[in-house]
MARBA-882778 format. One record per residue (C-alpha): x, y, z; residue in three letters. Coordinates in Angstrom, 2 decimals. Layout:
+---------+---------+---------+-----+
:       X :       Y :       Z : res :
+---------+---------+---------+-----+
:       X :       Y :       Z : ALA :
...
+---------+---------+---------+-----+
//
This chain:
+---------+---------+---------+-----+
:       X :       Y :       Z : res :
+---------+---------+---------+-----+
:   58.37 :   41.54 :   61.86 : MET :
:   58.93 :   38.88 :   64.52 : THR :
:   61.16 :   39.58 :   67.51 : ASP :
:   63.69 :   37.06 :   66.22 : GLU :
:   63.81 :   38.63 :   62.74 : ALA :
:   64.30 :   42.04 :   64.30 : GLU :
:   67.06 :   40.76 :   66.57 : ARG :
:   68.81 :   39.22 :   63.56 : LYS :
:   68.51 :   42.45 :   61.60 : MET :
:   70.00 :   44.43 :   64.50 : GLN :
:   72.73 :   41.77 :   64.87 : PHE :
:   73.75 :   42.12 :   61.20 : LEU :
:   73.56 :   45.91 :   61.40 : PHE :
:   75.90 :   45.85 :   64.43 : ALA :
:   78.35 :   43.63 :   62.53 : LEU :
:   78.37 :   45.95 :   59.52 : ARG :
:   78.78 :   49.04 :   61.69 : SER :
:   81.91 :   47.48 :   63.24 : ARG :
:   83.52 :   46.72 :   59.89 : GLY :
:   82.24 :   43.28 :   58.92 : VAL :
:   81.30 :   44.00 :   55.31 : THR :
:   82.13 :   40.80 :   53.39 : ASN :
:   78.86 :   39.43 :   51.98 : ALA :
:   79.84 :   35.75 :   52.38 : ARG :
:   80.86 :   36.28 :   56.01 : VAL :
:   77.63 :   38.16 :   56.82 : LEU :
:   75.60 :   35.40 :   55.16 : GLN :
:   77.38 :   32.74 :   57.24 : ALA :
:   76.79 :   34.71 :   60.43 : MET :
:   73.12 :   35.11 :   59.57 : GLU :
:   72.82 :   31.36 :   58.89 : THR :
:   74.54 :   30.11 :   62.06 : ILE :
:   72.56 :   30.82 :   65.23 : ASP :
:   75.00 :   31.92 :   67.95 : ARG :
:   72.42 :   30.96 :   70.56 : GLY :
:   73.02 :   27.26 :   69.85 : ARG :
:   76.61 :   27.62 :   71.09 : PHE :
:   75.91 :   29.40 :   74.36 : ILE :
:   74.03 :   26.48 :   75.88 : ARG :
:   72.41 :   27.37 :   79.20 : HIS :
:   74.55 :   30.47 :   79.67 : TYR :
:   72.92 :   33.80 :   78.73 : PHE :
:   70.75 :   32.57 :   75.81 : PRO :
:   68.91 :   35.91 :   75.76 : ASP :
:   72.18 :   37.71 :   74.96 : ARG :
:   73.11 :   35.58 :   71.94 : ALA :
:   72.56 :   38.42 :   69.49 : TYR :
:   74.42 :   41.06 :   71.48 : GLU :
:   77.89 :   42.06 :   70.34 : ASP :
:   79.69 :   41.00 :   73.48 : MET :
:   81.88 :   38.10 :   74.63 : PRO :
:   80.16 :   35.66 :   77.00 : LEU :
:   81.54 :   33.06 :   79.43 : PRO :
:   81.33 :   29.36 :   78.56 : ILE :
:   82.54 :   26.21 :   80.35 : ALA :
:   86.18 :   25.54 :   81.37 : CYS :
:   86.84 :   29.22 :   82.11 : GLY :
:   86.71 :   30.13 :   78.42 : GLN :
:   84.65 :   32.65 :   76.46 : THR :
:   82.68 :   32.83 :   73.24 : ILE :
:   84.10 :   35.84 :   71.37 : SER :
:   81.96 :   38.82 :   70.52 : GLN :
:   80.38 :   38.35 :   67.08 : PRO :
:   82.04 :   41.39 :   65.50 : SER :
:   85.49 :   39.99 :   66.39 : VAL :
:   84.51 :   36.57 :   64.96 : VAL :
:   83.34 :   38.36 :   61.81 : GLY :
:   86.46 :   40.51 :   61.49 : LEU :
:   88.79 :   37.53 :   62.02 : MET :
:   86.85 :   35.46 :   59.49 : THR :
:   86.91 :   38.33 :   56.99 : GLN :
:   90.68 :   38.79 :   57.47 : ALA :
:   91.20 :   35.07 :   56.80 : LEU :
:   89.89 :   35.50 :   53.21 : GLN :
:   88.49 :   31.95 :   53.09 : VAL :
:   87.56 :   30.38 :   49.76 : SER :
:   85.26 :   27.40 :   49.15 : GLN :
:   88.22 :   25.12 :   48.34 : ARG :
:   90.19 :   25.87 :   51.51 : ASP :
:   91.19 :   23.47 :   54.25 : LYS :
:   91.19 :   25.41 :   57.52 : VAL :
:   92.72 :   24.71 :   60.94 : LEU :
:   91.18 :   26.40 :   63.96 : GLU :
:   93.16 :   26.40 :   67.21 : VAL :
:   90.79 :   26.89 :   70.15 : GLY :
:   87.40 :   25.30 :   69.44 : THR :
:   85.80 :   26.91 :   72.48 : GLY :
:   82.03 :   26.95 :   71.97 : SER :
:   82.37 :   25.82 :   68.34 : GLY :
:   80.81 :   29.04 :   67.00 : TYR :
:   83.83 :   30.18 :   64.97 : GLN :
:   84.23 :   26.71 :   63.39 : ALA :
:   80.54 :   26.69 :   62.48 : ALA :
:   80.87 :   30.05 :   60.71 : ILE :
:   83.93 :   28.75 :   58.82 : LEU :
:   82.04 :   25.59 :   57.84 : SER :
:   79.80 :   27.77 :   55.66 : GLN :
:   82.77 :   29.23 :   53.81 : LEU :
:   85.43 :   26.52 :   53.40 : ALA :
:   85.67 :   22.94 :   52.19 : ARG :
:   86.97 :   21.38 :   55.41 : ARG :
:   87.48 :   22.59 :   58.97 : ILE :
:   89.74 :   20.93 :   61.52 : TYR :
:   89.35 :   22.39 :   65.01 : THR :
:   91.32 :   21.55 :   68.15 : VAL :
:   90.92 :   22.45 :   71.82 : ASP :
:   92.76 :   21.38 :   74.97 : ARG :
:   89.48 :   20.90 :   76.86 : HIS :
:   87.76 :   17.58 :   76.14 : MET :
:   84.43 :   18.87 :   77.47 : ARG :
:   84.39 :   21.81 :   75.04 : LEU :
:   85.21 :   19.54 :   72.09 : VAL :
:   82.49 :   17.08 :   73.11 : ARG :
:   79.86 :   19.80 :   73.49 : GLU :
:   80.86 :   21.50 :   70.23 : ALA :
:   80.64 :   18.17 :   68.37 : ARG :
:   77.09 :   17.71 :   69.65 : GLU :
:   76.07 :   21.09 :   68.22 : VAL :
:   77.86 :   20.44 :   64.90 : PHE :
:   75.96 :   17.15 :   64.57 : GLU :
:   72.63 :   18.74 :   65.52 : ALA :
:   73.15 :   21.43 :   62.87 : LEU :
:   74.33 :   18.92 :   60.24 : GLY :
:   77.76 :   20.54 :   59.85 : LEU :
:   79.49 :   17.50 :   58.41 : ALA :
:   82.64 :   19.27 :   57.17 : ASN :
:   84.00 :   19.97 :   60.68 : ILE :
:   86.31 :   17.54 :   62.51 : THR :
:   86.98 :   18.39 :   66.17 : ALA :
:   89.90 :   17.02 :   68.21 : PHE :
:   91.08 :   17.28 :   71.81 : THR :
:   94.74 :   18.24 :   71.42 : ALA :
:   97.39 :   20.80 :   72.32 : ASP :
:   96.61 :   23.36 :   69.64 : GLY :
:   99.98 :   25.11 :   69.90 : SER :
:  101.41 :   22.14 :   67.96 : HIS :
:   98.73 :   22.34 :   65.28 : GLY :
:   97.74 :   19.13 :   63.48 : LEU :
:  100.84 :   17.90 :   61.62 : PRO :
:   99.00 :   14.81 :   60.29 : ASP :
:   96.54 :   17.01 :   58.39 : GLN :
:   98.99 :   19.75 :   57.32 : ALA :
:   99.52 :   21.80 :   55.27 : PRO :
:   96.55 :   24.14 :   55.65 : PHE :
:   95.30 :   26.90 :   53.35 : ASP :
:   94.14 :   28.92 :   56.34 : ARG :
:   94.81 :   28.84 :   60.10 : ILE :
:   92.88 :   30.79 :   62.73 : ILE :
:   93.91 :   30.95 :   66.39 : VAL :
:   91.36 :   32.10 :   68.96 : THR :
:   93.76 :   32.48 :   71.90 : ALA :
:   96.67 :   34.88 :   72.28 : ALA :
:  100.31 :   33.81 :   71.95 : ALA :
:  103.32 :   36.07 :   72.55 : GLU :
:  104.46 :   35.23 :   69.02 : ASP :
:  102.92 :   33.17 :   66.21 : PRO :
:  103.76 :   29.54 :   67.19 : PRO :
:  106.47 :   28.03 :   64.97 : GLY :
:  104.62 :   24.70 :   64.42 : PRO :
:  101.58 :   26.60 :   63.11 : LEU :
:  103.67 :   28.74 :   60.75 : LEU :
:  105.29 :   25.54 :   59.46 : ALA :
:  101.85 :   24.00 :   58.75 : GLN :
:  100.71 :   26.92 :   56.58 : LEU :
:  100.82 :   26.44 :   52.80 : LYS :
:  102.76 :   28.86 :   50.66 : ILE :
:  100.19 :   31.52 :   49.83 : GLY :
:   98.29 :   30.57 :   52.99 : GLY :
:   97.00 :   32.99 :   55.63 : ILE :
:   96.94 :   32.75 :   59.42 : MET :
:   94.96 :   35.16 :   61.63 : VAL :
:   95.69 :   35.28 :   65.35 : LEU :
:   95.91 :   37.58 :   68.38 : PRO :
:   99.47 :   38.24 :   69.54 : VAL :
:  100.67 :   39.81 :   72.78 : GLY :
:  100.95 :   39.40 :   76.53 : GLN :
:   97.76 :   37.95 :   78.02 : SER :
:   97.38 :   40.79 :   80.55 : ASP :
:   98.24 :   43.64 :   78.16 : ALA :
:   96.89 :   44.91 :   74.87 : VAL :
:   97.01 :   42.29 :   72.17 : GLN :
:   97.02 :   42.86 :   68.42 : SER :
:   95.12 :   40.87 :   65.86 : LEU :
:   97.57 :   40.06 :   63.08 : ILE :
:   97.41 :   38.41 :   59.68 : ARG :
:  100.39 :   36.32 :   58.59 : VAL :
:  100.77 :   35.45 :   54.89 : THR :
:  103.27 :   32.76 :   53.90 : ARG :
:  105.23 :   33.66 :   50.76 : THR :
:  107.87 :   31.78 :   48.74 : GLU :
:  110.56 :   33.54 :   50.74 : THR :
:  109.10 :   33.82 :   54.26 : GLY :
:  106.22 :   35.48 :   56.09 : PHE :
:  104.50 :   38.85 :   55.80 : GLU :
:  102.77 :   40.34 :   58.85 : TYR :
:   99.86 :   42.81 :   58.91 : ASP :
:   98.60 :   44.33 :   62.15 : GLU :
:   94.81 :   44.63 :   62.02 : LEU :
:   93.41 :   45.94 :   65.32 : ARG :
:   93.72 :   45.72 :   69.13 : PRO :
:   91.87 :   42.78 :   70.72 : VAL :
:   91.71 :   40.84 :   73.99 : ARG :
:   91.68 :   37.02 :   74.07 : PHE :
:   92.37 :   34.31 :   76.63 : VAL :
:   96.02 :   33.14 :   76.47 : PRO :
:   97.11 :   30.21 :   74.32 : LEU :
:   98.09 :   27.54 :   76.85 : VAL :
:  100.21 :   24.48 :   76.07 : GLU :
:   99.19 :   20.98 :   77.16 : GLY :
:   95.72 :   19.52 :   77.69 : LEU :
:   93.05 :   20.80 :   80.07 : GLY :
:   92.46 :   19.10 :   83.43 : LYS :
:   89.27 :   17.50 :   82.10 : ASP :
:   91.13 :   15.77 :   79.23 : SER :
+---------+---------+---------+-----+
//
């Protein structure tokens, strides 16, 4: 077995051992090479289950958290998905294997530009990336079947809740940025919203406005 094959096997084993059990999600995470999204930072640690720093003071989430969030989103092949917080582009690339269309937004122009380059290099044609204030969502493309937020808000942002289809699901971390946050799943029903608390997490805060480089 090659070193790379062994690393991938250990990577998938680590995901399963931390609760990522959905076969479609595991397949997507095996297909998409996390190393492509780390650029010149820590390429030798791409298959380790740990968050890593990227440009603009942001991080690429640890793979098990990406897997658990993706699993909680319950994405189907027909879904149109909004991701708030493009970051490295890794989460959007995983979703591109599972859904019909991905719209991803980030407040940092540099991150969006670099993520687009990787999407193009990998031939991921069903992702559209924008520089925008993600806390407002993308009203022009709404409603969405699924919404995923990769930065923590104190409460689920009202504009994002409004852009979720009835029957739609949103997964996001909620809580104070310097305290324990909870990963929650919000399901929109005919009469309102249902909330499920999934697990404790730690994410960068969701910040309004555009980044200084934008």
